N, C-alpha and C positions, 0 to 999 in steps of 0.2 A: 462698591468695589473701590479699593484704594490704589493709587498709583504707586508703584515700586520706585523708590528713589534710585537714580543711576549714579554710580560712583565712577568718576573718570580719574584714573592715575596715570600720570605721565610715564611713558616708557623711557628709561634712562638711555642717553646717547652712548655710542661706542666710546667716546672720550670719557664720559663719566664712569663707565664700567672699567675701562683701562686704569683710570686713576684710583678706583677703589681697589683693584687688584695690586696696583703699584704700592699703595699705602700699606697693604697687608704684607707684601713680600720684601719691601726694601726699608732700610733704616732712613731716618730723615735726611742724613747727609748724602746718601745715595740718591734719594729723591731730588734733593736740590741740585746735585750734579747733573742728573739726567735732564731736568728742566732747563738748566743753564745751557747744556749742550744742545738741546732742541731749539732754544732761543738763538744760539749761534748759528745753527743750520738755517733757520728762517731768515736771519740777517744776511747770511751769505747769499741766499737765494735772491733776496731783495737787491743786494748790491750787483749780483750778476745781471739781473733784469735791467738795472739802471745802466750797466755798461753796454748791454746790447742796444738799448734805446739811444744812448749817447753815440754809439757808432753809427746808428741809422741816421741820426741828425747830421753828424759830421759828413757822412757820405752824401746826404742830400744837399748840404751847403756846397760841398766840393763839386758836385755835378751841376749845380746852379751857376757856379762861377765859371765853369768851363765853357 
């Protein structure tokens, strides 16, 4: 009796699936614009997080001096 070889194929992630659909539906210029916009959103989120952390530190320093 021979063992049957098992084939494992990776299940594509949601991101991979969305990129595949995006490449089918959008021209390359639109794709670039969408990716640039998403990069800007992520950068805005990072800056907002930095602002919150900075405000926390400044409040802690102000409370410590009082």
